[in-house]
C-alpha positions as CSV (number, residue, x, y, z in Angstrom):
1,M,16.0,3.6,9.2
2,S,19.3,1.9,7.9
3,F,18.9,-1.3,5.9
4,K,21.2,-3.3,3.4
5,T,20.2,-3.5,-0.4
6,L,21.3,-5.5,-3.3
7,D,24.1,-3.0,-3.7
8,D,25.6,-4.5,-0.4
9,I,25.9,-8.2,-1.9
10,S,29.5,-8.4,-2.9
11,D,29.1,-11.6,-5.2
12,V,26.0,-13.6,-5.8
13,S,27.1,-16.1,-8.5
14,G,26.2,-19.4,-7.6
15,K,24.5,-18.6,-4.6
16,R,21.0,-19.5,-3.6
17,V,19.2,-16.5,-3.0
18,L,15.6,-16.8,-1.2
19,V,13.5,-14.0,-2.4
20,R,10.3,-13.0,-0.6
21,E,7.8,-11.4,-3.1
22,D,4.3,-10.7,-3.2
23,L,2.8,-12.7,-6.0
24,N,-0.8,-12.6,-4.5
25,V,-2.4,-11.3,-7.8
26,P,-6.0,-11.6,-8.6
27,M,-6.9,-14.3,-11.2
28,D,-9.8,-15.2,-13.6
29,G,-9.0,-19.0,-14.2
30,A,-5.7,-19.1,-15.5
31,R,-5.4,-15.4,-16.5
32,V,-4.0,-12.6,-14.2
33,T,-6.3,-9.7,-14.0
34,D,-3.7,-7.2,-12.8
35,D,0.0,-7.9,-13.0
36,T,1.2,-4.9,-11.0
37,R,2.8,-6.9,-8.4
38,L,4.3,-9.2,-10.7
39,R,5.9,-6.3,-12.6
40,A,7.0,-4.8,-9.2
41,A,8.9,-8.2,-8.5
42,A,10.5,-8.4,-11.9
43,P,13.4,-6.0,-11.2
44,T,15.0,-7.7,-8.2
45,I,14.5,-11.3,-9.8
46,A,16.1,-10.3,-13.0
47,E,19.0,-8.6,-11.5
48,L,19.9,-11.6,-9.3
49,S,19.5,-13.9,-12.2
50,D,21.7,-11.8,-14.4
51,K,24.2,-11.9,-11.6
52,G,24.3,-15.7,-11.4
53,A,22.1,-16.1,-8.6
54,I,20.3,-19.1,-8.2
55,V,17.0,-17.2,-7.5
56,L,14.4,-19.0,-5.3
57,V,11.1,-17.1,-4.9
58,L,9.0,-17.2,-1.6
59,A,5.4,-16.0,-1.6
60,H,1.9,-16.7,-0.4
61,F,-1.1,-17.0,-2.6
62,G,-4.6,-16.8,-0.9
63,R,-5.6,-17.8,2.6
64,P,-5.3,-21.8,2.6
65,K,-4.9,-21.8,6.2
66,G,-2.1,-24.4,6.6
67,E,-3.5,-26.9,4.0
68,R,-2.4,-27.8,0.5
69,N,-5.1,-26.3,-2.1
70,P,-4.3,-26.5,-5.7
71,D,-6.5,-23.6,-6.2
72,M,-4.0,-21.7,-4.4
73,S,-0.9,-23.2,-5.7
74,L,2.0,-20.6,-7.2
75,A,2.3,-23.1,-10.2
76,L,-0.8,-20.9,-11.5
77,V,1.5,-17.8,-11.1
78,T,4.8,-19.6,-12.7
79,K,3.7,-18.7,-16.3
80,P,2.4,-15.4,-15.7
81,L,5.9,-14.4,-13.9
82,S,7.6,-15.9,-16.9
83,E,6.0,-13.7,-19.4
84,V,6.8,-10.6,-17.1
85,L,10.4,-11.4,-16.7
86,G,10.8,-12.7,-20.4
87,R,12.6,-15.6,-19.3
88,E,11.9,-19.2,-18.0
89,V,10.6,-19.6,-14.4
90,R,10.5,-23.2,-12.8
91,F,8.4,-24.2,-10.1
92,V,9.4,-26.4,-7.1
93,D,6.4,-28.1,-5.4
94,D,7.1,-27.0,-1.6
95,C,9.1,-24.4,0.0
96,V,10.7,-26.7,2.7
97,G,12.0,-30.6,2.9
98,E,14.2,-33.3,1.1
99,A,12.2,-32.8,-2.3
100,A,12.5,-29.1,-2.4
101,E,16.1,-29.4,-1.5
102,R,16.6,-31.9,-4.3
103,A,15.0,-29.5,-6.7
104,V,16.7,-26.6,-5.7
105,A,20.3,-28.8,-6.1
106,D,19.3,-29.4,-9.6
107,L,19.4,-25.7,-10.4
108,Q,22.3,-23.6,-12.2
109,P,23.6,-20.1,-11.9
110,G,21.2,-17.9,-13.3
111,D,18.0,-20.0,-12.9
112,I,14.6,-18.7,-11.7
113,A,12.3,-20.9,-9.4
114,I,9.0,-20.2,-7.6
115,L,8.6,-22.3,-4.6
116,E,5.1,-23.3,-3.4
117,N,2.9,-21.2,-1.3
118,T,4.5,-20.5,1.9
119,R,0.9,-20.7,3.6
120,F,0.5,-24.4,2.9
121,H,2.5,-24.9,6.1
122,K,0.7,-23.8,9.5
123,G,3.9,-22.5,10.7
124,E,4.1,-19.8,8.2
125,E,1.5,-17.4,9.8
126,K,2.8,-18.1,13.4
127,N,6.2,-17.4,12.6
128,D,7.2,-20.7,13.4
129,P,11.0,-20.9,14.0
130,E,11.3,-24.3,12.9
131,L,9.8,-23.6,9.6
132,A,11.9,-20.5,9.2
133,Q,14.9,-22.8,9.9
134,A,13.8,-25.3,7.1
135,M,13.4,-22.7,4.5
136,A,16.6,-21.2,5.4
137,K,18.3,-24.6,4.4
138,L,17.5,-23.7,0.8
139,G,19.6,-20.6,0.6
140,D,22.6,-18.8,1.3
141,L,20.9,-15.3,1.3
142,Y,17.8,-13.7,1.9
143,V,16.2,-10.9,0.1
144,N,12.7,-9.4,1.1
145,D,11.1,-7.4,-1.7
146,A,7.6,-7.5,-0.5
147,F,6.7,-4.4,1.3
148,S,2.9,-5.1,1.0
149,A,3.4,-8.1,3.3
150,A,5.9,-6.4,5.6
151,H,3.3,-5.6,8.3
152,R,3.2,-9.3,9.0
153,A,5.5,-11.1,11.2
154,H,5.5,-14.4,9.2
155,A,8.4,-17.3,8.9
156,S,9.0,-16.1,5.1
157,T,8.8,-12.4,5.9
158,E,10.4,-11.9,9.4
159,G,11.9,-15.1,10.8
160,L,14.3,-15.7,7.7
161,A,15.7,-12.4,8.4
162,H,17.1,-13.5,11.7
163,I,18.8,-16.6,10.2
164,L,20.3,-15.6,6.7
165,P,22.5,-12.4,5.8
166,A,19.1,-10.3,5.0
167,F,18.8,-7.4,2.4
168,A,15.9,-5.3,0.8
169,G,15.0,-5.8,-2.7
170,R,14.7,-3.2,-5.2
171,S,10.7,-2.9,-4.6
172,M,11.2,-2.9,-1.0
173,Q,14.1,0.0,-1.4
174,A,11.7,2.2,-3.6
175,E,9.1,1.9,-1.0
176,L,11.3,2.5,2.1
177,E,13.1,5.3,0.4
178,A,9.8,7.0,-0.7
179,L,8.2,6.7,2.7
180,E,11.1,8.3,4.2
181,K,10.8,11.2,2.1
182,A,7.1,11.3,3.0
183,L,6.9,11.1,6.4
184,G,10.2,10.1,8.0
185,K,12.2,13.2,7.3
186,P,10.0,15.1,4.9
187,E,10.3,18.6,3.8
188,H,7.8,20.8,5.3
189,P,5.3,22.0,4.9
190,V,3.3,18.5,4.5
191,A,-0.1,18.0,3.6
192,A,-2.0,14.5,3.9
193,V,-5.1,13.5,2.2
194,V,-6.9,10.9,4.2
195,G,-10.5,9.8,2.8
196,G,-12.5,7.0,2.9
197,A,-15.5,5.6,4.4
198,K,-15.1,5.3,8.1
199,V,-13.0,7.4,10.7
200,S,-13.0,4.2,13.1
201,T,-10.9,2.5,10.3
202,K,-8.0,5.1,10.3
203,L,-8.3,6.6,13.6
204,D,-4.7,5.8,14.5
205,V,-3.7,7.3,11.2
206,L,-5.3,10.3,12.0
207,K,-3.9,10.6,15.6
208,H,-0.4,10.0,14.4
209,L,-0.7,12.5,11.4
210,V,-1.7,15.6,13.4
211,S,1.6,15.7,14.9
212,K,3.6,15.0,11.6
213,V,1.9,17.1,8.9
214,D,1.0,20.7,8.4
215,H,-2.2,20.3,6.5
216,L,-4.6,17.4,7.2
217,I,-7.1,17.1,4.3
218,I,-10.2,14.9,5.0
219,G,-12.5,13.6,2.4
220,G,-15.0,10.7,1.9
221,G,-17.3,9.7,4.4
222,M,-14.9,10.6,7.3
223,A,-15.1,14.2,6.6
224,N,-19.0,13.6,7.4
225,T,-18.2,12.7,10.9
226,F,-16.0,15.4,11.4
227,L,-18.5,17.9,10.1
228,A,-21.2,16.3,12.5
229,A,-18.7,16.5,15.5
230,R,-18.7,20.2,14.8
231,G,-22.5,20.5,14.9
232,V,-22.9,20.4,11.2
233,D,-26.4,18.5,10.2
234,V,-25.2,16.0,7.5
235,G,-28.7,14.5,6.8
236,K,-28.6,10.8,5.9
237,S,-24.9,10.7,5.1
238,L,-22.7,8.0,5.9
239,C,-21.5,9.2,9.3
240,E,-20.4,7.8,12.6
241,H,-22.0,9.8,15.1
242,D,-20.8,7.8,18.1
243,L,-17.3,9.3,17.5
244,K,-17.9,12.6,18.1
245,D,-15.7,12.8,21.3
246,T,-12.7,11.2,19.7
247,V,-12.8,13.6,16.8
248,L,-13.2,16.6,19.0
249,E,-9.9,15.2,20.6
250,I,-8.2,14.7,17.2
251,L,-9.2,18.3,16.3
252,E,-7.7,19.6,19.7
253,A,-4.5,17.6,19.1
254,A,-4.3,19.2,15.7
255,D,-4.8,22.6,17.2
256,K,-1.9,22.2,19.6
257,A,0.2,20.6,16.9
258,D,-0.3,23.5,14.7
259,C,-2.1,21.4,12.1
260,T,-4.7,23.1,9.7
261,V,-7.4,20.5,9.3
262,H,-9.4,21.0,6.1
263,L,-13.0,20.0,5.9
264,P,-15.2,20.5,2.9
265,Y,-17.8,23.8,3.1
266,D,-19.1,23.1,-0.2
267,V,-20.6,19.7,-1.0
268,V,-22.4,17.6,-3.5
269,V,-25.5,15.8,-2.4
270,A,-28.0,13.4,-3.8
271,K,-30.9,11.5,-2.3
272,E,-29.7,8.3,-3.8
273,F,-26.7,6.3,-3.7
274,R,-26.1,5.6,-7.6
275,A,-24.4,6.7,-10.6
276,D,-25.8,10.0,-12.1
277,P,-28.8,10.7,-9.8
278,P,-30.0,14.3,-9.4
279,T,-27.6,16.0,-7.3
280,R,-27.0,19.7,-5.7
281,T,-23.9,21.7,-4.9
282,I,-24.4,23.4,-1.6
283,N,-22.9,24.9,1.6
284,V,-22.4,22.2,4.3
285,H,-25.0,23.8,6.5
286,E,-27.9,23.2,3.6
287,V,-27.9,19.6,3.7
288,A,-31.4,18.4,3.8
289,A,-32.7,15.5,6.2
290,D,-33.1,13.3,3.1
291,E,-29.9,14.1,1.3
292,M,-26.4,12.4,1.4
293,I,-23.0,14.1,1.2
294,L,-21.4,12.1,-1.6
295,D,-18.4,14.4,-2.8
296,V,-16.3,17.4,-1.9
297,G,-17.7,20.6,-3.5
298,P,-15.5,22.7,-6.4
299,A,-14.8,25.6,-4.2
300,A,-13.5,23.5,-1.6
301,V,-11.1,21.7,-4.1
302,E,-10.0,25.0,-5.5
303,A,-9.1,25.9,-1.7
304,L,-7.5,22.6,-1.1
305,G,-5.4,22.9,-4.4
306,D,-4.2,26.5,-3.2
307,A,-3.2,24.8,0.0
308,L,-1.3,21.9,-2.0
309,K,0.6,25.0,-3.8
310,T,2.1,25.9,-0.5
311,C,3.6,22.5,0.3
312,R,6.4,20.7,-0.5
313,T,5.5,17.0,0.5
314,L,2.0,15.2,0.2
315,V,1.1,12.0,1.4
316,W,-2.3,10.4,0.0
317,N,-4.6,7.7,1.4
318,G,-8.3,7.4,0.4
319,P,-10.6,9.0,-2.0
320,L,-12.4,12.6,-1.4
321,G,-15.8,11.2,-2.5
322,A,-17.7,8.3,-3.6
323,F,-15.3,8.0,-6.5
324,E,-16.6,4.7,-8.0
325,L,-19.8,6.5,-8.9
326,H,-20.1,9.3,-11.6
327,P,-20.0,12.2,-10.8
328,F,-18.8,11.8,-7.1
329,D,-15.4,11.3,-8.5
330,T,-15.0,14.8,-9.7
331,A,-13.4,16.3,-6.4
332,T,-10.8,13.3,-6.3
333,V,-9.8,13.6,-9.8
334,A,-9.7,17.2,-9.8
335,L,-7.0,17.3,-6.8
336,A,-5.3,14.3,-7.9
337,R,-4.7,16.2,-11.2
338,I,-3.4,19.6,-9.1
339,A,-0.9,17.0,-7.0
340,A,0.2,15.8,-10.1
341,A,0.7,18.9,-12.2
342,L,2.7,20.1,-8.9
343,T,5.1,17.0,-8.6
344,Q,5.8,17.3,-12.5
345,S,6.7,20.9,-12.1
346,G,9.4,19.7,-9.2
347,G,7.6,21.5,-6.5
348,L,6.0,18.6,-4.6
349,V,7.1,15.3,-3.5
350,S,3.7,13.1,-3.5
351,V,3.5,9.5,-2.1
352,A,0.3,7.7,-2.2
353,G,-0.7,4.3,-1.1
354,G,-3.9,2.1,-0.5
355,G,-5.9,0.1,-2.9
356,D,-9.0,2.6,-3.3
357,T,-6.1,5.4,-3.6
358,V,-4.3,3.5,-6.4
359,A,-7.7,2.9,-8.3
360,A,-8.5,6.5,-8.0
361,L,-5.2,7.8,-9.2
362,N,-5.2,5.4,-12.1
363,H,-8.9,6.5,-12.9
364,A,-7.9,10.2,-12.8
365,G,-4.9,9.2,-15.4
366,V,-1.9,10.6,-12.9
367,A,-0.7,7.5,-10.9
368,E,2.5,7.7,-13.3
369,S,2.6,11.3,-12.3
370,F,3.0,11.1,-8.8
371,S,6.5,10.7,-7.2
372,F,5.6,7.3,-5.8
373,V,2.4,5.2,-5.8
374,S,2.5,2.1,-3.2
375,T,0.5,-0.9,-4.1
376,A,0.5,-2.0,-0.3
377,G,-2.4,-1.7,1.5
378,G,-2.2,-2.9,5.2
379,A,1.3,-2.0,5.5
380,F,1.1,1.4,4.0
381,L,-1.7,2.2,6.4
382,E,0.2,0.7,9.2
383,W,3.3,3.0,8.2
384,M,0.8,5.7,8.2
385,E,0.0,4.8,11.9
386,G,3.5,5.2,12.9
387,K,3.8,1.5,13.7
388,P,7.0,-0.5,13.3
389,L,6.6,-3.1,10.1
390,P,8.2,-6.3,11.4
391,G,9.3,-7.3,7.9
392,V,11.2,-4.1,7.7
393,A,12.6,-3.8,11.2
394,A,14.1,-7.3,10.8
395,L,16.3,-5.9,7.9
396,G,17.7,-3.1,10.1
């Protein structure tokens, strides 16, 4: 899709720019425990400030359900964002209304201010046109830099883009360009790794991907459901037996689309779901009635690595095993390191996304070695499902 970026703004000096960011960061008291989203927001905010814009940051924080809640005030994030940017950030106690208009009128070119939580207003999540108009009164231009909130049609993520001249910020631009390379117009062969606990949460993803990719690698609890549908006894593994017909439909669609579905043929099993229990590495047909499949085995990982070596593009969402428990992180770490090495050698464009995925790649020490790692959860999943994202569509 085509969209305008900061490069398409001729002159922002003295202009009020409403910048939608995702500042919904985890906190412990006054301390931000993970500043990834603040660092992602910094380049757009700093660039606009350096060019003399009056930067007005819009964001949500938590789920206040349309009520003011001091525990969910963006005042809490003002100092942490200031520290990441290395410059002063002010706080404005609302994102609409006369008091906010007066506070914004006092700002000078280059100043940065966070406006209060957009979700303190009931109309935000309803995409109320009147609320969007009230927000628009504060600005001359609108920049959406929050891909992770782009799957929601809210007043500050979608409504504003229809009122003010709208542009993608640097973080949004990087996300969209990476996703276009991964599934929009990818270089084939394309592989997708889809893991996680349940097939039911990723049915739309799987149905969409079989027509888009050449290799579909299924891991996690989802693989158990696929194995069971093919007649494998998975013991007491996590498994959605009621989805057998749906899984068989996906496999049939993959066959018709010439997409190879990779399921593990050796697995690591245990009788207890905990760290470091007694384990066995066995063929999938040897799972005992009281055992659980908790990871992909080494022979299957080696075969998956060989498949990746034939590919030019990789999309990754979800771990291969119960990676949060040792030693069931082994397969995820091993395949992630193979993908990272192929990326670094220039042979593979690798794009990954989703909370568990980012945690798994960080755990493997390779997040920096992938072509692009998206911090978005729901938006990344909906993009993998082939759904239009309202916050992105509004920029077109």
